[in-house]
C-alpha positions in Angstrom: -2.1 2.6 -17.2 -1.5 6.3 -18.1 -4.2 8.9 -17.7 -6.0 10.6 -20.5 -3.7 13.0 -22.1 -6.1 15.9 -21.4 -6.1 15.1 -17.6 -4.2 17.2 -15.2 -1.2 15.9 -13.3 -1.7 13.6 -10.4 -1.2 15.4 -7.1 1.6 13.9 -5.1 1.4 14.6 -1.4 3.8 13.5 1.4 2.5 13.7 4.9 5.0 14.3 7.7 4.8 12.6 11.1 2.2 10.0 12.1 -1.2 10.5 10.6 -4.2 9.2 12.6 -6.2 6.5 10.7 -9.7 7.9 11.2 -8.6 11.3 9.8 -7.1 9.4 6.8 -10.4 7.6 6.1 -12.4 10.8 6.4 -10.1 12.6 4.0 -10.1 9.8 1.4 -13.9 9.6 1.4 -14.2 13.3 0.7 -11.5 13.4 -1.8 -12.8 10.5 -3.8 -16.2 12.2 -4.1 -14.5 15.3 -5.4 -12.4 13.3 -7.9 -15.5 11.5 -9.2 -17.3 14.8 -9.6 -14.4 16.3 -11.5 -13.7 19.0 -8.9 -10.4 17.6 -7.6 -7.3 16.1 -9.2 -6.2 12.5 -8.7 -4.0 12.0 -5.7 -1.2 9.8 -4.5 -0.9 10.4 -0.7 2.1 9.0 1.2 1.6 8.6 5.0 2.9 6.9 8.1 0.5 5.7 10.8 0.7 4.9 14.5 0.5 1.2 15.3 -2.9 -0.2 14.5 -4.8 -3.1 12.8 -7.3 -2.7 10.0 -10.1 -5.2 9.1 -11.0 -5.5 5.5 -14.3 -6.7 4.1 -13.3 -10.4 4.4 -11.8 -10.1 7.9 -12.5 -13.0 10.3 -12.7 -12.5 14.0 -10.3 -15.4 14.7 -7.5 -13.7 12.8 -7.3 -11.0 15.5 -5.0 -12.9 17.9 -4.5 -10.3 20.6 -7.6 -8.0 20.9 -6.8 -4.8 22.7 -3.2 -4.7 21.8 -3.6 -1.9 19.2 -6.7 0.0 17.9 -8.6 -1.9 15.3 -10.4 -0.1 12.5 -13.0 -1.6 10.2 -12.5 -0.4 6.6 -14.1 -0.9 3.3 -11.0 -2.1 1.4 -10.8 -5.7 0.2 -8.9 -8.3 2.2 -8.7 -9.4 5.9 -6.6 -8.1 8.8 -3.4 -6.1 8.2 -1.1 -3.9 10.2 0.0 -0.3 9.8 2.6 1.4 12.0 5.8 3.4 12.2 8.4 2.4 9.6 5.8 1.4 7.0 5.1 3.6 4.0 1.4 3.6 3.3 0.5 4.8 -0.2 -3.1 5.9 -0.7 -4.0 5.7 -4.4 -6.9 7.8 -5.6 -7.1 7.5 -9.4 -10.0 8.0 -11.7 -10.3 5.0 -13.9 -12.7 6.9 -16.2 -9.7 8.9 -17.2 -7.6 5.8 -17.7 -9.0 2.3 -18.2 -12.1 1.0 -16.4 -10.5 -2.3 -15.4 -9.8 -3.0 -11.7 -7.6 -6.0 -12.6 -5.5 -3.8 -14.9 -5.2 -1.3 -12.0 -4.0 -3.9 -9.5 -1.5 -5.3 -12.1 -0.1 -1.8 -12.7 0.2 -1.2 -8.9 2.0 -4.5 -8.5 4.4 -3.6 -11.3 5.0 -0.2 -9.7 5.9 -1.8 -6.4 8.1 -4.5 -8.0 10.0 -2.0 -10.1 10.6 0.3 -7.1 11.8 -2.5 -4.9 14.1 -3.7 -7.6 16.0 -0.5 -7.6 17.1 -1.4 -4.0 18.1 -4.9 -5.0 14.9 -6.6 -3.8 13.3 -9.1 -6.1 9.6 -8.9 -5.3 7.0 -11.1 -7.0 3.3 -11.6 -7.6 1.8 -14.9 -6.4 -1.4 -16.4 -7.8 -4.3 -16.3 -5.4 -2.2 -14.2 -2.9 -2.6 -10.4 -3.1 0.5 -8.3 -2.4 4.2 -8.5 -3.2 6.4 -11.3 -2.0 10.0 -12.4 -1.6 11.2 -16.0 -1.3 14.0 -17.8 0.4 16.0 -18.0 -2.8 16.2 -14.2 -2.8 17.3 -13.9 0.9 18.5 -15.9 3.8 16.4 -13.8 6.2 13.2 -15.7 5.9 13.2 -18.9 8.0 11.1 -20.6 9.1 8.9 -19.3 6.2 9.8 -20.0 2.5 8.1 -16.8 1.4 7.2 -13.5 3.1 5.1 -10.5 2.2 6.9 -7.2 1.9 4.0 -5.1 0.6 0.2 -5.4 1.1 -2.3 -4.2 -1.5 -6.0 -3.5 -0.7 -8.3 -1.4 -2.9 -11.8 -0.1 -3.2 -13.6 1.6 -6.0 -16.3 4.2 -5.9 -17.7 5.6 -9.1 -14.6 4.2 -10.8 -12.3 6.1 -8.4 -9.8 4.0 -6.4 -8.9 4.5 -2.8 -7.0 2.7 -0.1 -3.8 1.3 -1.8 -0.5 -0.2 -1.0 1.6 -0.5 2.3 5.3 -1.2 1.9 7.4 -2.4 4.9 10.5 -0.1 5.0 11.5 -0.8 8.6 8.5 -1.4 10.9 8.6 -3.5 14.0 7.7 -6.9 12.5 6.8 -8.3 15.9 3.7 -6.2 15.8 2.3 -8.5 13.1 2.1 -11.3 15.7 -1.2 -9.9 17.0 -3.0 -10.9 13.7 -3.0 -13.5 11.0 -1.8 -11.1 8.3 -4.2 -11.2 5.4 -5.4 -14.6 6.7 -2.2 -16.3 5.6 -0.8 -18.0 8.7 1.6 -20.2 6.7 3.6 -17.3 5.3 5.8 -14.7 6.9 6.1 -10.9 6.8 9.4 -9.1 6.0 10.7 -5.6 5.4 13.4 -3.8 3.5 15.4 -3.5 6.7 15.2 -7.2 7.5 16.5 -7.8 4.0 19.5 -5.6 4.7 18.3 -2.5 2.9 18.5 0.4 5.3 16.9 3.4 3.5 15.0 6.5 4.5 11.4 7.3 3.5 12.8 10.2 1.4 14.9 7.7 -0.6 12.0 5.4 -1.1 9.5 8.1 -2.0 11.8 9.4 -4.8 12.2 6.0 -6.4 8.4 5.4 -6.0 7.6 8.7 -7.7 10.0 8.1 -10.6 8.5 4.7 -11.3 4.9 6.0 -10.9 5.6 8.4 -13.8 6.7 5.6 -16.0 3.5 3.6 -15.5 0.8 6.1 -14.6 1.9 9.5 -16.0 2.7 13.0 -14.8 2.6 14.2 -11.2 2.6 17.5 -9.4 4.4 17.7 -6.1 2.7 19.0 -3.0 5.0 18.1 -0.2 3.6 18.9 3.2 
């Protein structure tokens, strides 16, 4: 899903430290408006959040199992409850589909491919699953999953405004997986959650980010680094 050849490179920004979630939402809202108006470049923004839960547009109150444990933020992305926290790389994806292809399904497929190809470089075989958003690994790929036969390693939740995407993908590098016990992740109680660390892949954010950027270029096109 490459951009129009006349479009400028996608800005690639890496935020250091823990970024408060409300500030993230406010920034995305403003940036999306500028991208749609043609006054800002597209942006891939990599952040790490303090521990929190987010509720998507399909969230159900019963899926929040321990109210008060962490802050809960209502958000306009699709999906139900999910977790963000230290050790998880959150990738905010602000792309203008008017410069690419005005097809949300094609965008999701491209993002899935991006994540699958990036995880594969660390020896992790991630997969799509019909009727289950996100990226998954199964018990045939690793012995670290019981009692679940499959577990989610990356969550995907998007929103479009004026054909500009925002929100994005969250990949579990080495978060505290016990924090997921406070919710029914994405409303799927019968499946587990895993991480690269649980699968025996101990890597830094810098290592992950480099592979992520290399694979982004192959699918989406050129980038311009703005490391903060």
